[in-house]
C-alpha positions in Angstrom: 35.5 54.5 -197.1 37.0 51.4 -198.6 39.4 52.2 -201.5 37.9 49.5 -203.7 34.4 51.0 -203.2 35.7 54.5 -204.1 37.4 53.1 -207.2 34.2 51.3 -208.2 32.1 54.4 -207.7 34.5 56.4 -209.9 34.3 53.9 -212.7 30.5 53.7 -212.4 30.2 57.5 -212.7 32.6 57.6 -215.6 30.6 54.9 -217.5 27.3 56.6 -216.6 28.3 60.0 -218.0 29.7 58.3 -221.2 26.4 56.5 -221.7 24.3 59.5 -220.9 26.2 61.7 -223.3 25.9 59.1 -226.1 22.2 58.5 -225.3 21.3 62.1 -225.6 23.5 62.6 -228.7 25.6 65.4 -227.1 28.4 65.1 -229.6 30.4 68.0 -228.4 30.8 70.0 -225.3 29.7 73.5 -226.2 32.5 76.1 -226.2 31.5 78.9 -224.0 32.8 82.3 -224.8 31.3 84.4 -222.0 29.9 84.5 -218.5 26.2 85.0 -217.8 26.4 88.6 -218.7 24.7 90.3 -221.6 24.7 88.9 -225.1 23.5 91.9 -227.1 26.9 92.6 -228.5 27.1 89.0 -229.7 23.6 89.2 -231.2 24.6 92.4 -233.0 27.8 90.8 -234.4 25.9 87.8 -235.6 23.3 89.9 -237.3 25.9 92.1 -239.0 27.7 89.0 -240.3 24.5 87.4 -241.6 25.2 84.3 -239.4 22.3 82.1 -238.3 21.9 81.7 -234.6 19.3 81.0 -231.9 18.6 82.4 -228.4 17.5 80.3 -225.5 16.0 82.2 -222.5 14.6 80.6 -219.3 11.1 82.1 -218.7 10.1 79.8 -215.9 11.6 77.2 -213.6 10.2 74.8 -211.0 12.1 72.7 -208.5 15.9 72.2 -208.6 17.1 73.4 -212.0 20.6 74.5 -213.2 19.4 77.9 -214.2 16.8 80.4 -213.2 14.4 82.8 -215.0 16.3 85.4 -216.9 19.3 83.1 -217.7 20.0 83.0 -221.5 22.5 81.9 -224.1 23.2 82.4 -227.8 23.8 79.2 -229.9 25.5 79.1 -233.3 25.2 76.4 -235.9 28.6 75.0 -235.0 27.3 74.6 -231.4 29.5 77.2 -229.9 27.7 79.3 -227.4 27.9 82.6 -225.5 26.2 82.9 -222.1 24.7 80.0 -220.2 21.4 78.7 -218.9 23.2 76.8 -216.1 25.4 74.2 -217.8 25.2 70.4 -217.7 23.3 68.0 -219.8 20.1 70.0 -219.9 22.0 72.9 -221.4 23.3 70.6 -224.1 19.7 69.4 -224.7 18.6 73.0 -225.2 21.5 73.7 -227.4 20.6 70.8 -229.7 17.0 72.0 -229.9 18.3 75.5 -230.9 20.5 74.0 -233.7 17.5 72.0 -234.9 15.5 75.3 -235.4 18.0 77.1 -237.6 16.4 76.0 -240.9 14.1 79.0 -240.6 13.2 81.9 -238.4 10.8 80.6 -235.7 9.9 80.9 -232.0 8.5 78.6 -229.4 8.4 78.1 -225.7 9.4 74.6 -224.8 9.5 72.6 -221.5 12.6 70.7 -220.5 12.1 68.2 -217.7 15.0 66.9 -215.6 14.4 63.2 -215.8 16.5 60.7 -213.9 19.4 60.7 -216.4 19.6 64.5 -216.5 19.4 64.8 -212.7 22.2 62.3 -212.2 24.3 64.1 -214.8 24.0 67.4 -212.9 24.3 65.8 -209.4 20.9 67.2 -208.3 18.9 65.8 -205.4 15.4 66.5 -206.7 13.9 67.1 -210.1 12.6 70.2 -211.8 11.5 71.7 -215.1 12.5 74.6 -217.2 10.3 76.7 -219.5 12.7 78.0 -222.3 11.9 80.5 -225.0 13.7 79.4 -228.1 14.1 81.8 -231.0 16.1 81.2 -234.2 17.4 84.0 -236.4 18.1 83.2 -240.1 19.6 85.6 -242.7 19.0 87.7 -244.5 18.2 90.1 -241.7 16.3 93.3 -242.1 17.7 96.8 -241.3 15.0 97.0 -238.6 16.4 94.1 -236.7 20.0 95.4 -237.0 18.9 98.9 -235.9 16.9 97.5 -232.9 19.8 95.5 -231.6 22.3 98.3 -232.2 20.1 100.6 -230.0 19.9 97.9 -227.3 23.6 97.4 -227.3 24.2 101.2 -227.1 21.7 101.5 -224.1 23.5 98.7 -222.3 27.0 100.2 -223.0 25.8 103.4 -221.4 24.6 101.6 -218.4 21.0 102.6 -218.8 17.8 100.8 -217.9 15.1 99.7 -220.4 12.6 97.0 -221.4 13.1 94.9 -224.5 9.6 93.8 -225.6 9.0 91.2 -228.4 5.5 90.6 -229.7 4.7 87.1 -231.0 1.6 87.1 -233.1 0.7 83.6 -234.4 3.8 82.3 -236.1 5.3 85.8 -236.6 7.9 87.3 -234.3 8.1 91.1 -234.5 11.2 93.3 -234.3 11.8 94.0 -230.5 10.6 97.4 -229.2 12.9 99.2 -226.7 10.9 101.0 -224.0 12.7 103.5 -221.8 10.2 106.2 -221.1 6.9 104.5 -221.7 4.6 106.4 -224.0 7.4 108.7 -225.4 9.6 106.0 -226.9 9.7 105.2 -230.6 7.7 102.0 -231.1 5.5 102.6 -228.0 2.6 103.4 -230.2 2.3 99.8 -231.4 2.2 98.4 -227.9 -1.1 97.8 -226.0 -2.1 100.5 -223.5 -2.3 97.9 -220.7 1.3 96.9 -221.3 2.4 100.5 -221.2 0.5 101.0 -218.0 2.1 97.9 -216.4 5.6 99.1 -217.5 5.0 102.6 -216.1 4.0 100.8 -212.8 7.3 98.9 -212.8 5.5 95.6 -213.1 8.6 94.3 -215.1 11.4 95.7 -212.9 12.7 92.3 -211.7 15.7 90.6 -213.3 13.8 87.7 -215.0 11.8 87.5 -218.2 8.1 87.9 -218.3 5.6 86.3 -220.7 2.4 88.2 -220.8 -0.7 88.0 -223.0 -2.3 91.2 -224.2 -5.3 90.8 -226.5 -4.5 87.9 -228.9 -0.7 88.2 -228.8 2.1 87.0 -226.5 4.7 89.5 -225.4 8.2 88.5 -224.1 9.4 91.3 -221.8 13.1 91.4 -220.8 14.3 94.0 -218.4 17.6 95.5 -219.4 19.3 96.1 -216.1 22.7 97.8 -215.9 25.6 95.6 -214.7 27.5 96.9 -211.7 30.4 99.0 -212.7 33.8 98.4 -211.0 36.1 101.4 -211.1 39.7 100.1 -210.8 41.8 103.1 -209.8 45.4 101.9 -210.4 46.3 99.7 -213.3 49.5 98.2 -211.8 50.0 94.5 -211.0 47.0 94.0 -208.8 44.8 96.3 -210.9 45.7 94.3 -214.0 44.9 91.0 -212.4 41.6 92.3 -211.0 40.7 93.7 -214.4 41.2 90.3 -216.0 39.0 88.5 -213.5 36.2 91.0 -212.8 34.4 90.6 -216.2 34.0 86.8 -215.6 31.7 87.6 -212.7 29.8 90.2 -214.7 31.3 93.4 -213.5 31.5 96.1 -216.1 35.0 97.5 -215.6 36.5 101.0 -215.9 40.2 101.2 -215.6 41.9 104.5 -214.4 45.5 105.4 -214.1 47.8 108.4 -214.7 50.4 106.4 -216.7 49.7 105.8 -220.4 51.8 102.7 -220.5 49.5 101.2 -217.7 46.2 102.7 -218.8 46.4 100.9 -222.2 43.3 99.4 -223.7 45.4 96.6 -225.1 46.1 95.4 -221.5 42.4 95.4 -220.6 40.5 94.0 -223.6 37.3 93.3 -221.5 37.1 96.8 -220.0 34.2 99.1 -220.8 36.6 102.0 -220.7 40.3 102.7 -220.0 41.1 106.3 -219.0 44.2 108.3 -218.3 43.7 110.8 -215.5 46.8 112.9 -214.6 47.3 112.8 -210.9 44.1 110.9 -210.4 42.2 114.2 -210.2 39.4 114.6 -211.1 39.2 110.8 -211.1 35.5 110.3 -211.6 34.8 113.2 -213.9 32.3 112.2 -216.6 31.2 109.0 -214.8 27.9 108.4 -213.1 29.1 106.8 -209.9 25.9 105.6 -208.3 24.5 102.8 -206.1 25.5 100.3 -208.8 29.1 101.4 -208.7 32.1 99.7 -206.9 35.5 101.4 -206.4 38.8 99.6 -205.9 41.6 102.0 -205.0 44.9 100.3 -206.0 47.2 103.1 -206.9 51.0 103.0 -206.6 51.3 105.1 -203.4 49.5 106.4 -200.4 49.4 110.0 -201.8 47.3 108.9 -204.8 45.3 106.5 -202.7 44.3 109.5 -200.5 43.4 111.6 -203.5 41.2 109.0 -204.9 39.6 108.0 -201.6 38.7 111.6 -200.8 36.8 111.9 -204.1 35.2 108.4 -203.8 33.7 109.4 -200.4 31.6 112.1 -202.2 30.0 109.5 -204.5 27.1 107.2 -204.0 29.2 104.0 -204.6 27.9 100.8 -203.0 31.5 99.8 -202.2 34.8 101.6 -201.7 37.9 99.5 -201.0 41.5 100.7 -200.6 44.7 98.6 -200.6 47.4 98.9 -198.1 48.4 98.2 -194.5 46.4 99.3 -191.4 49.2 101.8 -190.6 48.8 103.5 -194.0 45.1 103.4 -193.6 45.2 105.2 -190.3 47.6 107.8 -191.7 45.2 108.6 -194.7 42.2 108.5 -192.4 43.8 111.0 -190.1 44.6 113.4 -193.0 41.1 113.2 -194.3 39.4 113.8 -191.0 41.6 116.9 -190.7 40.0 118.0 -193.9 36.5 117.5 -192.6 35.7 113.9 -193.6 33.7 112.1 -190.9 34.8 109.0 -189.1 31.5 107.4 -189.9 32.2 107.8 -193.7 35.7 106.4 -193.3 34.4 103.4 -191.3 32.4 102.3 -194.3 35.5 101.9 -196.4 36.8 98.4 -196.9 40.5 98.7 -195.9 42.7 96.8 -196.0 40.8 95.7 -199.1 39.8 92.1 -199.8 38.9 89.0 -197.8 41.4 87.5 -195.4 42.8 84.5 -197.4 46.5 85.3 -196.7 47.0 86.5 -200.3 50.5 87.3 -201.4 50.8 87.5 -205.1 49.0 90.1 -207.3 46.7 87.4 -208.6 45.9 86.1 -205.1 45.2 89.7 -204.0 42.8 90.1 -207.0 41.0 87.0 -206.0 40.7 88.3 -202.4 39.3 91.6 -203.6 36.9 89.9 -206.0 35.5 87.7 -203.3 34.8 90.8 -201.2 33.1 92.5 -204.1 30.9 89.5 -204.8 29.8 89.3 -201.2 29.0 93.0 -201.1 27.1 92.9 -204.4 25.0 89.9 -203.2 24.2 91.6 -199.9 23.4 94.8 -201.8 21.0 93.0 -204.1 19.1 91.4 -201.2 18.7 94.7 -199.4 
């Protein structure tokens, strides 16, 4: 390609983005504080500080769009945000709509169409549209609101499943109801029987939001699905780097080591829990290591790796990976087979851990491991 053509194309794109941003009045690029994970902790903090904010949740999408149903973000008055609905100019357009709603508490479902300018700004081939539920929160907030979101945040922190149901009656948006066990939950008595029956039949078990009309009212139903938990066994150099990266891709992390100076919560500010386990045994005591669990074995020696691996093989974890050379792996596998562990169980272990990218440094090894974790998680979701 001719160098003058490339330069001209670059200048054209630069001018286009400048004009598009000015045209849509996107004065600032929003500062993002989080990945696409949950925002309930942010909501609870904003409520407790009497700060106005708005939520934007994609409830429907058609064609090529930057975000899909279930994506959501929190927008503050200063245009800082947490979460994302896909980024780009359309996110900035939604952000401006949110800020414009903060004069009072209100709710609306609004369509955002990707016109030619927006499509070009996001480098998309074909157009699409988003249906976004916008809801503003303006102080003073009632105790009922605070209590509801504290309950939701607690359920999420425990890794439990639930439905968050918000009733919109006319111009009034009710306090969300948390539904875990259908008819037995507090607040279930105010919900329609048809909704409860649909919930019991797992009609809302998918990851996206649902908008359903029961009687004269609209109900927004958001499944609270636990994030996958990554157990990092070994908080040394590689474990430290993996702990810093994992939360960005929406893993909830638990850090385990037998050394207090390494298993220090100050080193892992994003971790759900940091635990000291002498001798790494019993390493998973008190944890629910189920099909949403991933285990990375990164201890400082093959003895501890073997201790952790033996315990990991008796869990239902979706992924078990162990660091080390093939020679070390064969030694550990031999020891465990002598103790009655089957070859079939050991063949399911990812060892040496990580994707083959010729990683050398702790950070590179962490990237390699994270890539493998993402691939296994995506495959697990499809199955």
